[in-house]
PyMOL commands that place a pseudoatom at each C-alpha (Angstrom):
pseudoatom trace, name=CA, resn=UNK, resi=1, chain=A, elem=C, hetatm=0, pos=[-48.341, -5.102, 20.493]
pseudoatom trace, name=CA, resn=UNK, resi=2, chain=A, elem=C, hetatm=0, pos=[-46.469, -8.110, 21.821]
pseudoatom trace, name=CA, resn=UNK, resi=3, chain=A, elem=C, hetatm=0, pos=[-44.573, -7.389, 25.010]
pseudoatom trace, name=CA, resn=UNK, resi=4, chain=A, elem=C, hetatm=0, pos=[-45.273, -8.355, 28.558]
pseudoatom trace, name=CA, resn=UNK, resi=5, chain=A, elem=C, hetatm=0, pos=[-48.468, -6.800, 29.938]
pseudoatom trace, name=CA, resn=UNK, resi=6, chain=A, elem=C, hetatm=0, pos=[-46.892, -6.798, 33.438]
pseudoatom trace, name=CA, resn=UNK, resi=7, chain=A, elem=C, hetatm=0, pos=[-43.614, -5.302, 32.221]
pseudoatom trace, name=CA, resn=UNK, resi=8, chain=A, elem=C, hetatm=0, pos=[-44.368, -1.838, 33.577]
pseudoatom trace, name=CA, resn=UNK, resi=9, chain=A, elem=C, hetatm=0, pos=[-45.408, -3.249, 36.960]
pseudoatom trace, name=CA, resn=UNK, resi=10, chain=A, elem=C, hetatm=0, pos=[-42.333, -5.488, 37.138]
pseudoatom trace, name=CA, resn=UNK, resi=11, chain=A, elem=C, hetatm=0, pos=[-39.986, -2.631, 36.331]
pseudoatom trace, name=CA, resn=UNK, resi=12, chain=A, elem=C, hetatm=0, pos=[-41.696, -0.315, 38.854]
pseudoatom trace, name=CA, resn=UNK, resi=13, chain=A, elem=C, hetatm=0, pos=[-41.460, -3.058, 41.497]
pseudoatom trace, name=CA, resn=UNK, resi=14, chain=A, elem=C, hetatm=0, pos=[-37.791, -3.617, 40.621]
pseudoatom trace, name=CA, resn=UNK, resi=15, chain=A, elem=C, hetatm=0, pos=[-37.013, 0.090, 41.021]
pseudoatom trace, name=CA, resn=UNK, resi=16, chain=A, elem=C, hetatm=0, pos=[-38.881, 0.151, 44.341]
pseudoatom trace, name=CA, resn=UNK, resi=17, chain=A, elem=C, hetatm=0, pos=[-36.991, -2.935, 45.537]
pseudoatom trace, name=CA, resn=UNK, resi=18, chain=A, elem=C, hetatm=0, pos=[-33.621, -1.503, 44.469]
pseudoatom trace, name=CA, resn=UNK, resi=19, chain=A, elem=C, hetatm=0, pos=[-34.483, 1.789, 46.240]
pseudoatom trace, name=CA, resn=UNK, resi=20, chain=A, elem=C, hetatm=0, pos=[-35.404, -0.063, 49.421]
pseudoatom trace, name=CA, resn=UNK, resi=21, chain=A, elem=C, hetatm=0, pos=[-32.152, -2.028, 49.311]
pseudoatom trace, name=CA, resn=UNK, resi=22, chain=A, elem=C, hetatm=0, pos=[-30.178, 1.208, 48.851]
pseudoatom trace, name=CA, resn=UNK, resi=23, chain=A, elem=C, hetatm=0, pos=[-31.978, 2.871, 51.777]
pseudoatom trace, name=CA, resn=UNK, resi=24, chain=A, elem=C, hetatm=0, pos=[-31.331, -0.195, 53.933]
pseudoatom trace, name=CA, resn=UNK, resi=25, chain=A, elem=C, hetatm=0, pos=[-27.642, -0.226, 52.966]
pseudoatom trace, name=CA, resn=UNK, resi=26, chain=A, elem=C, hetatm=0, pos=[-27.245, 3.488, 53.785]
pseudoatom trace, name=CA, resn=UNK, resi=27, chain=A, elem=C, hetatm=0, pos=[-29.030, 2.999, 57.129]
pseudoatom trace, name=CA, resn=UNK, resi=28, chain=A, elem=C, hetatm=0, pos=[-26.730, 0.083, 57.981]
pseudoatom trace, name=CA, resn=UNK, resi=29, chain=A, elem=C, hetatm=0, pos=[-23.690, 2.170, 57.041]
pseudoatom trace, name=CA, resn=UNK, resi=30, chain=A, elem=C, hetatm=0, pos=[-24.774, 5.047, 59.313]
pseudoatom trace, name=CA, resn=UNK, resi=31, chain=A, elem=C, hetatm=0, pos=[-25.466, 2.609, 62.154]
pseudoatom trace, name=CA, resn=UNK, resi=32, chain=A, elem=C, hetatm=0, pos=[-22.039, 1.015, 61.773]
pseudoatom trace, name=CA, resn=UNK, resi=33, chain=A, elem=C, hetatm=0, pos=[-20.364, 4.444, 61.756]
pseudoatom trace, name=CA, resn=UNK, resi=34, chain=A, elem=C, hetatm=0, pos=[-22.284, 5.521, 64.865]
pseudoatom trace, name=CA, resn=UNK, resi=35, chain=A, elem=C, hetatm=0, pos=[-21.316, 2.350, 66.739]
pseudoatom trace, name=CA, resn=UNK, resi=36, chain=A, elem=C, hetatm=0, pos=[-17.661, 2.748, 65.740]
pseudoatom trace, name=CA, resn=UNK, resi=37, chain=A, elem=C, hetatm=0, pos=[-17.663, 6.411, 66.818]
pseudoatom trace, name=CA, resn=UNK, resi=38, chain=A, elem=C, hetatm=0, pos=[-19.289, 5.518, 70.161]
pseudoatom trace, name=CA, resn=UNK, resi=39, chain=A, elem=C, hetatm=0, pos=[-16.629, 2.886, 70.847]
pseudoatom trace, name=CA, resn=UNK, resi=40, chain=A, elem=C, hetatm=0, pos=[-13.880, 5.361, 69.958]
pseudoatom trace, name=CA, resn=UNK, resi=41, chain=A, elem=C, hetatm=0, pos=[-15.320, 8.076, 72.206]
pseudoatom trace, name=CA, resn=UNK, resi=42, chain=A, elem=C, hetatm=0, pos=[-15.794, 5.657, 75.111]
pseudoatom trace, name=CA, resn=UNK, resi=43, chain=A, elem=C, hetatm=0, pos=[-12.136, 4.672, 74.990]
pseudoatom trace, name=CA, resn=UNK, resi=44, chain=A, elem=C, hetatm=0, pos=[-10.966, 1.523, 76.676]
pseudoatom trace, name=CA, resn=UNK, resi=45, chain=A, elem=C, hetatm=0, pos=[-13.741, 0.619, 79.138]
pseudoatom trace, name=CA, resn=UNK, resi=46, chain=A, elem=C, hetatm=0, pos=[-11.420, -1.757, 81.014]
pseudoatom trace, name=CA, resn=UNK, resi=47, chain=A, elem=C, hetatm=0, pos=[-8.613, 0.409, 82.375]
pseudoatom trace, name=CA, resn=UNK, resi=48, chain=A, elem=C, hetatm=0, pos=[-6.323, -1.027, 85.021]
pseudoatom trace, name=CA, resn=UNK, resi=49, chain=A, elem=C, hetatm=0, pos=[-5.617, 1.768, 87.476]
pseudoatom trace, name=CA, resn=UNK, resi=50, chain=A, elem=C, hetatm=0, pos=[-2.052, 2.462, 88.520]
pseudoatom trace, name=CA, resn=UNK, resi=51, chain=A, elem=C, hetatm=0, pos=[-1.032, 2.603, 92.191]
pseudoatom trace, name=CA, resn=UNK, resi=52, chain=A, elem=C, hetatm=0, pos=[-0.904, 6.405, 91.963]
pseudoatom trace, name=CA, resn=UNK, resi=53, chain=A, elem=C, hetatm=0, pos=[-4.401, 6.614, 90.462]
pseudoatom trace, name=CA, resn=UNK, resi=54, chain=A, elem=C, hetatm=0, pos=[-5.772, 4.376, 93.215]
pseudoatom trace, name=CA, resn=UNK, resi=55, chain=A, elem=C, hetatm=0, pos=[-4.037, 6.406, 95.919]
pseudoatom trace, name=CA, resn=UNK, resi=56, chain=A, elem=C, hetatm=0, pos=[-5.503, 9.645, 94.542]
pseudoatom trace, name=CA, resn=UNK, resi=57, chain=A, elem=C, hetatm=0, pos=[-8.988, 8.118, 94.394]
pseudoatom trace, name=CA, resn=UNK, resi=58, chain=A, elem=C, hetatm=0, pos=[-8.578, 6.881, 97.987]
pseudoatom trace, name=CA, resn=UNK, resi=59, chain=A, elem=C, hetatm=0, pos=[-7.580, 10.367, 99.138]
pseudoatom trace, name=CA, resn=UNK, resi=60, chain=A, elem=C, hetatm=0, pos=[-10.669, 11.861, 97.500]
pseudoatom trace, name=CA, resn=UNK, resi=61, chain=A, elem=C, hetatm=0, pos=[-12.930, 9.145, 98.919]
pseudoatom trace, name=CA, resn=UNK, resi=62, chain=A, elem=C, hetatm=0, pos=[-11.448, 9.745, 102.396]
pseudoatom trace, name=CA, resn=UNK, resi=63, chain=A, elem=C, hetatm=0, pos=[-12.762, 13.296, 102.102]
pseudoatom trace, name=CA, resn=UNK, resi=64, chain=A, elem=C, hetatm=0, pos=[-16.226, 11.987, 101.244]
pseudoatom trace, name=CA, resn=UNK, resi=65, chain=A, elem=C, hetatm=0, pos=[-16.181, 9.692, 104.290]
pseudoatom trace, name=CA, resn=UNK, resi=66, chain=A, elem=C, hetatm=0, pos=[-14.999, 12.475, 106.625]
pseudoatom trace, name=CA, resn=UNK, resi=67, chain=A, elem=C, hetatm=0, pos=[-17.708, 14.786, 105.304]
pseudoatom trace, name=CA, resn=UNK, resi=68, chain=A, elem=C, hetatm=0, pos=[-20.418, 12.184, 105.855]
pseudoatom trace, name=CA, resn=UNK, resi=69, chain=A, elem=C, hetatm=0, pos=[-19.235, 11.679, 109.452]
pseudoatom trace, name=CA, resn=UNK, resi=70, chain=A, elem=C, hetatm=0, pos=[-19.695, 15.432, 109.970]
pseudoatom trace, name=CA, resn=UNK, resi=71, chain=A, elem=C, hetatm=0, pos=[-15.910, 15.725, 110.388]
pseudoatom trace, name=CA, resn=UNK, resi=72, chain=A, elem=C, hetatm=0, pos=[-15.115, 18.995, 108.622]
pseudoatom trace, name=CA, resn=UNK, resi=73, chain=A, elem=C, hetatm=0, pos=[-11.586, 19.072, 110.079]
pseudoatom trace, name=CA, resn=UNK, resi=74, chain=A, elem=C, hetatm=0, pos=[-10.951, 15.613, 108.605]
pseudoatom trace, name=CA, resn=UNK, resi=75, chain=A, elem=C, hetatm=0, pos=[-12.398, 16.739, 105.265]
pseudoatom trace, name=CA, resn=UNK, resi=76, chain=A, elem=C, hetatm=0, pos=[-10.122, 19.785, 104.934]
pseudoatom trace, name=CA, resn=UNK, resi=77, chain=A, elem=C, hetatm=0, pos=[-7.055, 17.644, 105.683]
pseudoatom trace, name=CA, resn=UNK, resi=78, chain=A, elem=C, hetatm=0, pos=[-7.437, 16.588, 102.033]
pseudoatom trace, name=CA, resn=UNK, resi=79, chain=A, elem=C, hetatm=0, pos=[-6.102, 20.034, 101.059]
pseudoatom trace, name=CA, resn=UNK, resi=80, chain=A, elem=C, hetatm=0, pos=[-2.414, 20.916, 101.156]
pseudoatom trace, name=CA, resn=UNK, resi=81, chain=A, elem=C, hetatm=0, pos=[-1.640, 23.257, 104.047]
pseudoatom trace, name=CA, resn=UNK, resi=82, chain=A, elem=C, hetatm=0, pos=[-0.102, 25.982, 101.894]
pseudoatom trace, name=CA, resn=UNK, resi=83, chain=A, elem=C, hetatm=0, pos=[-0.646, 29.652, 101.111]
pseudoatom trace, name=CA, resn=UNK, resi=84, chain=A, elem=C, hetatm=0, pos=[-0.804, 28.705, 97.418]
pseudoatom trace, name=CA, resn=UNK, resi=85, chain=A, elem=C, hetatm=0, pos=[-3.622, 26.147, 97.747]
pseudoatom trace, name=CA, resn=UNK, resi=86, chain=A, elem=C, hetatm=0, pos=[-6.703, 27.477, 95.944]
pseudoatom trace, name=CA, resn=UNK, resi=87, chain=A, elem=C, hetatm=0, pos=[-10.429, 26.755, 95.767]
pseudoatom trace, name=CA, resn=UNK, resi=88, chain=A, elem=C, hetatm=0, pos=[-12.496, 27.997, 92.828]
pseudoatom trace, name=CA, resn=UNK, resi=89, chain=A, elem=C, hetatm=0, pos=[-16.263, 28.017, 93.155]
pseudoatom trace, name=CA, resn=UNK, resi=90, chain=A, elem=C, hetatm=0, pos=[-18.426, 31.103, 92.991]
pseudoatom trace, name=CA, resn=UNK, resi=91, chain=A, elem=C, hetatm=0, pos=[-15.280, 32.963, 93.994]
pseudoatom trace, name=CA, resn=UNK, resi=92, chain=A, elem=C, hetatm=0, pos=[-11.585, 32.177, 94.242]
pseudoatom trace, name=CA, resn=UNK, resi=93, chain=A, elem=C, hetatm=0, pos=[-10.305, 31.473, 97.742]
pseudoatom trace, name=CA, resn=UNK, resi=94, chain=A, elem=C, hetatm=0, pos=[-6.534, 31.303, 98.175]
pseudoatom trace, name=CA, resn=UNK, resi=95, chain=A, elem=C, hetatm=0, pos=[-4.596, 29.788, 101.037]
pseudoatom trace, name=CA, resn=UNK, resi=96, chain=A, elem=C, hetatm=0, pos=[-5.331, 26.766, 103.187]
pseudoatom trace, name=CA, resn=UNK, resi=97, chain=A, elem=C, hetatm=0, pos=[-6.275, 28.865, 106.229]
pseudoatom trace, name=CA, resn=UNK, resi=98, chain=A, elem=C, hetatm=0, pos=[-8.814, 30.883, 104.223]
pseudoatom trace, name=CA, resn=UNK, resi=99, chain=A, elem=C, hetatm=0, pos=[-10.261, 27.740, 102.577]
pseudoatom trace, name=CA, resn=UNK, resi=100, chain=A, elem=C, hetatm=0, pos=[-10.778, 26.159, 106.012]
pseudoatom trace, name=CA, resn=UNK, resi=101, chain=A, elem=C, hetatm=0, pos=[-12.402, 29.363, 107.301]
pseudoatom trace, name=CA, resn=UNK, resi=102, chain=A, elem=C, hetatm=0, pos=[-14.787, 29.450, 104.315]
pseudoatom trace, name=CA, resn=UNK, resi=103, chain=A, elem=C, hetatm=0, pos=[-15.799, 25.802, 104.821]
pseudoatom trace, name=CA, resn=UNK, resi=104, chain=A, elem=C, hetatm=0, pos=[-16.439, 26.421, 108.534]
pseudoatom trace, name=CA, resn=UNK, resi=105, chain=A, elem=C, hetatm=0, pos=[-18.523, 29.486, 107.714]
pseudoatom trace, name=CA, resn=UNK, resi=106, chain=A, elem=C, hetatm=0, pos=[-20.575, 27.700, 105.039]
pseudoatom trace, name=CA, resn=UNK, resi=107, chain=A, elem=C, hetatm=0, pos=[-20.955, 24.376, 106.924]
pseudoatom trace, name=CA, resn=UNK, resi=108, chain=A, elem=C, hetatm=0, pos=[-21.068, 25.122, 110.676]
pseudoatom trace, name=CA, resn=UNK, resi=109, chain=A, elem=C, hetatm=0, pos=[-22.923, 21.896, 111.646]
pseudoatom trace, name=CA, resn=UNK, resi=110, chain=A, elem=C, hetatm=0, pos=[-23.171, 18.288, 110.546]
pseudoatom trace, name=CA, resn=UNK, resi=111, chain=A, elem=C, hetatm=0, pos=[-26.761, 18.972, 109.444]
pseudoatom trace, name=CA, resn=UNK, resi=112, chain=A, elem=C, hetatm=0, pos=[-25.609, 21.820, 107.198]
pseudoatom trace, name=CA, resn=UNK, resi=113, chain=A, elem=C, hetatm=0, pos=[-23.027, 19.458, 105.689]
pseudoatom trace, name=CA, resn=UNK, resi=114, chain=A, elem=C, hetatm=0, pos=[-25.639, 16.863, 104.729]
pseudoatom trace, name=CA, resn=UNK, resi=115, chain=A, elem=C, hetatm=0, pos=[-24.563, 13.737, 102.873]
pseudoatom trace, name=CA, resn=UNK, resi=116, chain=A, elem=C, hetatm=0, pos=[-21.968, 13.972, 100.118]
pseudoatom trace, name=CA, resn=UNK, resi=117, chain=A, elem=C, hetatm=0, pos=[-21.458, 11.492, 97.320]
pseudoatom trace, name=CA, resn=UNK, resi=118, chain=A, elem=C, hetatm=0, pos=[-18.736, 11.497, 94.688]
pseudoatom trace, name=CA, resn=UNK, resi=119, chain=A, elem=C, hetatm=0, pos=[-19.185, 9.635, 91.405]
pseudoatom trace, name=CA, resn=UNK, resi=120, chain=A, elem=C, hetatm=0, pos=[-17.568, 9.134, 88.021]
pseudoatom trace, name=CA, resn=UNK, resi=121, chain=A, elem=C, hetatm=0, pos=[-14.082, 9.718, 89.428]
pseudoatom trace, name=CA, resn=UNK, resi=122, chain=A, elem=C, hetatm=0, pos=[-11.432, 9.877, 86.751]
pseudoatom trace, name=CA, resn=UNK, resi=123, chain=A, elem=C, hetatm=0, pos=[-7.788, 10.212, 87.745]
pseudoatom trace, name=CA, resn=UNK, resi=124, chain=A, elem=C, hetatm=0, pos=[-5.001, 11.280, 85.393]
pseudoatom trace, name=CA, resn=UNK, resi=125, chain=A, elem=C, hetatm=0, pos=[-1.427, 11.340, 86.632]
pseudoatom trace, name=CA, resn=UNK, resi=126, chain=A, elem=C, hetatm=0, pos=[0.899, 14.054, 85.397]
pseudoatom trace, name=CA, resn=UNK, resi=127, chain=A, elem=C, hetatm=0, pos=[4.319, 12.779, 86.320]
pseudoatom trace, name=CA, resn=UNK, resi=128, chain=A, elem=C, hetatm=0, pos=[5.109, 11.095, 89.627]
pseudoatom trace, name=CA, resn=UNK, resi=129, chain=A, elem=C, hetatm=0, pos=[3.926, 13.787, 92.008]
pseudoatom trace, name=CA, resn=UNK, resi=130, chain=A, elem=C, hetatm=0, pos=[0.972, 15.520, 90.319]
pseudoatom trace, name=CA, resn=UNK, resi=131, chain=A, elem=C, hetatm=0, pos=[-2.454, 14.209, 89.393]
pseudoatom trace, name=CA, resn=UNK, resi=132, chain=A, elem=C, hetatm=0, pos=[-5.772, 15.567, 88.178]
pseudoatom trace, name=CA, resn=UNK, resi=133, chain=A, elem=C, hetatm=0, pos=[-9.037, 14.145, 89.471]
pseudoatom trace, name=CA, resn=UNK, resi=134, chain=A, elem=C, hetatm=0, pos=[-12.329, 14.809, 87.669]
pseudoatom trace, name=CA, resn=UNK, resi=135, chain=A, elem=C, hetatm=0, pos=[-15.720, 13.819, 88.974]
pseudoatom trace, name=CA, resn=UNK, resi=136, chain=A, elem=C, hetatm=0, pos=[-19.256, 14.623, 89.963]
pseudoatom trace, name=CA, resn=UNK, resi=137, chain=A, elem=C, hetatm=0, pos=[-20.714, 15.298, 93.372]
pseudoatom trace, name=CA, resn=UNK, resi=138, chain=A, elem=C, hetatm=0, pos=[-24.155, 15.101, 94.891]
pseudoatom trace, name=CA, resn=UNK, resi=139, chain=A, elem=C, hetatm=0, pos=[-24.955, 16.824, 98.177]
pseudoatom trace, name=CA, resn=UNK, resi=140, chain=A, elem=C, hetatm=0, pos=[-28.146, 15.859, 99.903]
pseudoatom trace, name=CA, resn=UNK, resi=141, chain=A, elem=C, hetatm=0, pos=[-29.449, 17.902, 102.808]
pseudoatom trace, name=CA, resn=UNK, resi=142, chain=A, elem=C, hetatm=0, pos=[-32.642, 19.371, 104.171]
pseudoatom trace, name=CA, resn=UNK, resi=143, chain=A, elem=C, hetatm=0, pos=[-34.114, 22.424, 102.485]
pseudoatom trace, name=CA, resn=UNK, resi=144, chain=A, elem=C, hetatm=0, pos=[-33.753, 24.443, 105.689]
pseudoatom trace, name=CA, resn=UNK, resi=145, chain=A, elem=C, hetatm=0, pos=[-30.017, 23.643, 105.632]
pseudoatom trace, name=CA, resn=UNK, resi=146, chain=A, elem=C, hetatm=0, pos=[-29.596, 24.965, 102.086]
pseudoatom trace, name=CA, resn=UNK, resi=147, chain=A, elem=C, hetatm=0, pos=[-31.066, 22.103, 100.070]
pseudoatom trace, name=CA, resn=UNK, resi=148, chain=A, elem=C, hetatm=0, pos=[-29.338, 19.648, 97.813]
pseudoatom trace, name=CA, resn=UNK, resi=149, chain=A, elem=C, hetatm=0, pos=[-26.753, 20.363, 95.171]
pseudoatom trace, name=CA, resn=UNK, resi=150, chain=A, elem=C, hetatm=0, pos=[-25.148, 18.607, 92.224]
pseudoatom trace, name=CA, resn=UNK, resi=151, chain=A, elem=C, hetatm=0, pos=[-22.140, 19.544, 90.186]
pseudoatom trace, name=CA, resn=UNK, resi=152, chain=A, elem=C, hetatm=0, pos=[-18.759, 18.654, 88.807]
pseudoatom trace, name=CA, resn=UNK, resi=153, chain=A, elem=C, hetatm=0, pos=[-15.233, 19.177, 90.016]
pseudoatom trace, name=CA, resn=UNK, resi=154, chain=A, elem=C, hetatm=0, pos=[-11.665, 19.073, 88.849]
pseudoatom trace, name=CA, resn=UNK, resi=155, chain=A, elem=C, hetatm=0, pos=[-8.848, 18.920, 91.350]
pseudoatom trace, name=CA, resn=UNK, resi=156, chain=A, elem=C, hetatm=0, pos=[-5.093, 19.077, 91.010]
pseudoatom trace, name=CA, resn=UNK, resi=157, chain=A, elem=C, hetatm=0, pos=[-3.393, 16.997, 93.675]
pseudoatom trace, name=CA, resn=UNK, resi=158, chain=A, elem=C, hetatm=0, pos=[0.241, 16.881, 94.718]
pseudoatom trace, name=CA, resn=UNK, resi=159, chain=A, elem=C, hetatm=0, pos=[1.979, 13.898, 96.247]
pseudoatom trace, name=CA, resn=UNK, resi=160, chain=A, elem=C, hetatm=0, pos=[3.424, 15.058, 99.584]
pseudoatom trace, name=CA, resn=UNK, resi=161, chain=A, elem=C, hetatm=0, pos=[5.049, 13.361, 102.551]
pseudoatom trace, name=CA, resn=UNK, resi=162, chain=A, elem=C, hetatm=0, pos=[1.520, 13.132, 104.023]
pseudoatom trace, name=CA, resn=UNK, resi=163, chain=A, elem=C, hetatm=0, pos=[0.005, 11.577, 100.898]
pseudoatom trace, name=CA, resn=UNK, resi=164, chain=A, elem=C, hetatm=0, pos=[-1.917, 13.128, 98.011]
pseudoatom trace, name=CA, resn=UNK, resi=165, chain=A, elem=C, hetatm=0, pos=[-3.209, 16.619, 98.829]
pseudoatom trace, name=CA, resn=UNK, resi=166, chain=A, elem=C, hetatm=0, pos=[-5.393, 18.999, 96.838]
pseudoatom trace, name=CA, resn=UNK, resi=167, chain=A, elem=C, hetatm=0, pos=[-3.577, 22.134, 95.679]
pseudoatom trace, name=CA, resn=UNK, resi=168, chain=A, elem=C, hetatm=0, pos=[-6.327, 23.392, 93.357]
pseudoatom trace, name=CA, resn=UNK, resi=169, chain=A, elem=C, hetatm=0, pos=[-10.044, 22.571, 93.626]
pseudoatom trace, name=CA, resn=UNK, resi=170, chain=A, elem=C, hetatm=0, pos=[-12.463, 23.839, 90.978]
pseudoatom trace, name=CA, resn=UNK, resi=171, chain=A, elem=C, hetatm=0, pos=[-16.015, 22.913, 91.954]
pseudoatom trace, name=CA, resn=UNK, resi=172, chain=A, elem=C, hetatm=0, pos=[-19.124, 24.012, 90.055]
for i in range(1, 172): cmd.bond("trace and resi %d" % i, "trace and resi %d" % (i + 1))
show_as sticks, trace
zoom trace
């Protein structure tokens, strides 16, 4: 009968050890792939904004500041005064005059306006005179004034003689 009495145990242990090493290697491979994919999806986290991108962001932030002062007239100055300017929300409103009228109807007082906050602004220029701004908003106000709201927006802005102005606003 010769042979090693622990031979069967040693070979079972060896198979178990090799299996564990294989599982560990596969887990490490999946982790490395996930980290690489996350970095690729995140893009370059350190982006130096161009002058145009900064100017667009400033125009959008000026609207936020006007809103929070209760200055609806100052807020709507962020839109281009044109018959082709459009706002898309629950319905499509066309023309600067109609957009202003809708805002005044929906937000007749500073209390009904509440406090607005924009976040995660992302500006993409499309040539020298057109840009797209993406972001999120948070509106905080009393329940009796309509309650709070959160959503996203995409805006197309045009560089005019009066600065960057919204020509299309899609807010959800």
